[in-house]
BALOBA-1460 file (C-alpha; in Angstrom, 3 decimals):
// residues 127
<rec num="1" residu="m" x="0.000" y="0.000" z="0.000"/>
<rec num="2" residu="q" x="2.296" y="2.744" z="-1.209"/>
<rec num="3" residu="g" x="1.279" y="6.358" z="-1.711"/>
<rec num="4" residu="k" x="-1.566" y="8.229" z="-0.116"/>
<rec num="5" residu="h" x="-4.891" y="6.440" z="-0.052"/>
<rec num="6" residu="l" x="-8.274" y="8.027" z="0.418"/>
<rec num="7" residu="y" x="-10.110" y="6.152" z="3.166"/>
<rec num="8" residu="e" x="-13.355" y="6.379" z="5.068"/>
<rec num="9" residu="y" x="-14.052" y="5.227" z="8.597"/>
<rec num="10" residu="a" x="-17.006" y="5.048" z="10.941"/>
<rec num="11" residu="v" x="-17.210" y="4.373" z="14.663"/>
<rec num="12" residu="i" x="-19.224" y="1.326" z="15.740"/>
<rec num="13" residu="r" x="-21.484" y="2.189" z="18.653"/>
<rec num="14" residu="f" x="-23.517" y="0.168" z="21.112"/>
<rec num="15" residu="v" x="-26.831" y="1.793" z="22.029"/>
<rec num="16" residu="p" x="-28.307" y="-0.111" z="25.000"/>
<rec num="17" residu="r" x="-31.637" y="1.743" z="24.883"/>
<rec num="18" residu="v" x="-32.333" y="3.265" z="21.493"/>
<rec num="19" residu="e" x="-35.029" y="5.568" z="22.843"/>
<rec num="20" residu="r" x="-32.485" y="7.289" z="25.133"/>
<rec num="21" residu="e" x="-29.985" y="7.841" z="22.294"/>
<rec num="22" residu="e" x="-27.034" y="7.149" z="24.610"/>
<rec num="23" residu="f" x="-24.157" y="5.127" z="23.214"/>
<rec num="24" residu="i" x="-20.656" y="3.879" z="23.865"/>
<rec num="25" residu="n" x="-18.019" y="3.470" z="21.161"/>
<rec num="26" residu="v" x="-17.083" y="-0.199" z="20.827"/>
<rec num="27" residu="g" x="-15.307" y="-0.407" z="17.483"/>
<rec num="28" residu="i" x="-14.307" y="1.068" z="14.176"/>
<rec num="29" residu="i" x="-14.686" y="0.137" z="10.528"/>
<rec num="30" residu="m" x="-12.462" y="1.546" z="7.788"/>
<rec num="31" residu="f" x="-12.191" y="1.057" z="4.048"/>
<rec num="32" residu="s" x="-10.218" y="2.311" z="1.065"/>
<rec num="33" residu="k" x="-11.523" y="1.568" z="-2.410"/>
<rec num="34" residu="q" x="-8.174" y="2.289" z="-4.077"/>
<rec num="35" residu="a" x="-6.272" y="-0.063" z="-1.756"/>
<rec num="36" residu="r" x="-9.078" y="-2.678" z="-1.694"/>
<rec num="37" residu="f" x="-8.956" y="-2.461" z="2.104"/>
<rec num="38" residu="i" x="-11.766" y="-3.035" z="4.564"/>
<rec num="39" residu="k" x="-11.351" y="-3.816" z="8.220"/>
<rec num="40" residu="a" x="-13.376" y="-3.740" z="11.414"/>
<rec num="41" residu="r" x="-12.206" y="-4.090" z="14.989"/>
<rec num="42" residu="y" x="-14.085" y="-3.876" z="18.246"/>
<rec num="43" residu="q" x="-13.415" y="-4.123" z="21.946"/>
<rec num="44" residu="v" x="-16.190" y="-4.207" z="24.496"/>
<rec num="45" residu="n" x="-15.540" y="-2.722" z="27.920"/>
<rec num="46" residu="e" x="-18.175" y="-4.670" z="29.865"/>
<rec num="47" residu="k" x="-17.621" y="-2.651" z="33.038"/>
<rec num="48" residu="k" x="-18.413" y="0.573" z="31.171"/>
<rec num="49" residu="l" x="-21.454" y="-0.980" z="29.520"/>
<rec num="50" residu="r" x="-22.870" y="-2.032" z="32.886"/>
<rec num="51" residu="l" x="-23.034" y="1.671" z="33.803"/>
<rec num="52" residu="f" x="-25.618" y="2.091" z="31.027"/>
<rec num="53" residu="s" x="-27.664" y="-0.961" z="31.863"/>
<rec num="54" residu="s" x="-27.448" y="-3.968" z="34.140"/>
<rec num="55" residu="e" x="-29.657" y="-6.062" z="31.848"/>
<rec num="56" residu="l" x="-27.368" y="-6.626" z="28.871"/>
<rec num="57" residu="d" x="-27.267" y="-9.749" z="26.728"/>
<rec num="58" residu="m" x="-23.517" y="-9.866" z="26.130"/>
<rec num="59" residu="d" x="-23.730" y="-12.982" z="23.929"/>
<rec num="60" residu="s" x="-26.119" y="-11.174" z="21.609"/>
<rec num="61" residu="l" x="-23.872" y="-8.106" z="21.539"/>
<rec num="62" residu="y" x="-20.791" y="-10.134" z="20.607"/>
<rec num="63" residu="a" x="-22.751" y="-12.058" z="17.960"/>
<rec num="64" residu="s" x="-23.906" y="-8.778" z="16.423"/>
<rec num="65" residu="l" x="-20.379" y="-7.385" z="16.366"/>
<rec num="66" residu="k" x="-19.002" y="-10.536" z="14.713"/>
<rec num="67" residu="v" x="-21.217" y="-9.739" z="11.724"/>
<rec num="68" residu="f" x="-18.809" y="-6.878" z="10.959"/>
<rec num="69" residu="d" x="-15.937" y="-9.391" z="10.766"/>
<rec num="70" residu="h" x="-17.874" y="-11.751" z="8.510"/>
<rec num="71" residu="i" x="-18.962" y="-9.016" z="6.108"/>
<rec num="72" residu="c" x="-15.535" y="-7.362" z="5.973"/>
<rec num="73" residu="s" x="-13.856" y="-10.670" z="5.181"/>
<rec num="74" residu="g" x="-16.508" y="-11.602" z="2.607"/>
<rec num="75" residu="a" x="-17.287" y="-14.827" z="4.486"/>
<rec num="76" residu="k" x="-19.948" y="-17.005" z="2.913"/>
<rec num="77" residu="n" x="-21.938" y="-17.074" z="6.164"/>
<rec num="78" residu="a" x="-22.472" y="-13.308" z="5.702"/>
<rec num="79" residu="g" x="-25.041" y="-14.106" z="3.030"/>
<rec num="80" residu="p" x="-25.467" y="-12.074" z="-0.157"/>
<rec num="81" residu="i" x="-23.690" y="-9.077" z="1.350"/>
<rec num="82" residu="a" x="-20.418" y="-11.017" z="1.171"/>
<rec num="83" residu="a" x="-20.667" y="-10.992" z="-2.627"/>
<rec num="84" residu="m" x="-20.794" y="-7.178" z="-2.736"/>
<rec num="85" residu="d" x="-17.660" y="-5.237" z="-3.558"/>
<rec num="86" residu="i" x="-15.791" y="-3.513" z="-0.721"/>
<rec num="87" residu="p" x="-17.409" y="-0.047" z="-1.005"/>
<rec num="88" residu="e" x="-20.890" y="-1.604" z="-1.074"/>
<rec num="89" residu="r" x="-20.121" y="-3.680" z="2.020"/>
<rec num="90" residu="f" x="-18.884" y="-0.579" z="3.839"/>
<rec num="91" residu="r" x="-22.003" y="1.368" z="2.835"/>
<rec num="92" residu="w" x="-24.242" y="-1.494" z="3.981"/>
<rec num="93" residu="l" x="-22.480" y="-1.716" z="7.349"/>
<rec num="94" residu="t" x="-22.633" y="2.048" z="7.924"/>
<rec num="95" residu="a" x="-26.250" y="2.548" z="6.826"/>
<rec num="96" residu="v" x="-28.394" y="4.416" z="9.354"/>
<rec num="97" residu="r" x="-30.243" y="2.019" z="11.657"/>
<rec num="98" residu="s" x="-32.417" y="2.235" z="14.714"/>
<rec num="99" residu="s" x="-30.953" y="-0.734" z="16.541"/>
<rec num="100" residu="s" x="-28.579" y="-1.411" z="19.403"/>
<rec num="101" residu="i" x="-25.555" y="-1.586" z="17.067"/>
<rec num="102" residu="q" x="-25.111" y="1.606" z="15.046"/>
<rec num="103" residu="t" x="-22.296" y="3.457" z="13.308"/>
<rec num="104" residu="s" x="-21.342" y="7.089" z="13.155"/>
<rec num="105" residu="r" x="-21.526" y="8.897" z="9.864"/>
<rec num="106" residu="p" x="-18.500" y="8.022" z="7.701"/>
<rec num="107" residu="h" x="-15.515" y="10.361" z="7.852"/>
<rec num="108" residu="p" x="-12.836" y="10.634" z="5.119"/>
<rec num="109" residu="g" x="-9.081" y="10.963" z="5.326"/>
<rec num="110" residu="f" x="-5.802" y="10.271" z="3.528"/>
<rec num="111" residu="s" x="-3.151" y="7.828" z="4.694"/>
<rec num="112" residu="c" x="0.148" y="6.391" z="3.494"/>
<rec num="113" residu="d" x="-0.209" y="3.501" z="5.969"/>
<rec num="114" residu="l" x="-3.801" y="2.316" z="6.343"/>
<rec num="115" residu="e" x="-3.005" y="-0.243" z="9.070"/>
<rec num="116" residu="a" x="-1.239" y="2.383" z="11.209"/>
<rec num="117" residu="t" x="-4.046" y="4.881" z="10.662"/>
<rec num="118" residu="f" x="-6.614" y="2.236" z="11.565"/>
<rec num="119" residu="g" x="-4.761" y="1.472" z="14.800"/>
<rec num="120" residu="k" x="-4.460" y="5.157" z="15.691"/>
<rec num="121" residu="l" x="-8.158" y="5.790" z="15.090"/>
<rec num="122" residu="f" x="-9.084" y="2.727" z="17.150"/>
<rec num="123" residu="e" x="-6.992" y="3.917" z="20.076"/>
<rec num="124" residu="e" x="-8.327" y="7.483" z="19.914"/>
<rec num="125" residu="l" x="-11.995" y="6.696" z="19.399"/>
<rec num="126" residu="v" x="-12.607" y="3.377" z="21.148"/>
<rec num="127" residu="l" x="-10.038" y="2.651" z="23.849"/>
């Protein structure tokens, strides 16, 4: 991945009670069409989540987050979305939803090292 690549990223958020519109950042998804790059990463701080609600189904949360992995990798168990090209998969994952797993609006940037930029964004926005 040499040269500067245009990329887009969105923050993955967990919204325990959609009607309250409160959320906690749990991950990030990033893609670059030019570099054919798409990647998602998440880390759930269960102690922080318990401050929002004591009645969380953690298994369901983790299962929902794993969908990002399956779609990013193009896994067959991701269904027809896996057959989409990388920009379409990113757009599908970052579409506006009223559910407990949501994403921020996509944000653009330029990077010479997409992996390093991904790591930096993850540290700044999630950890």
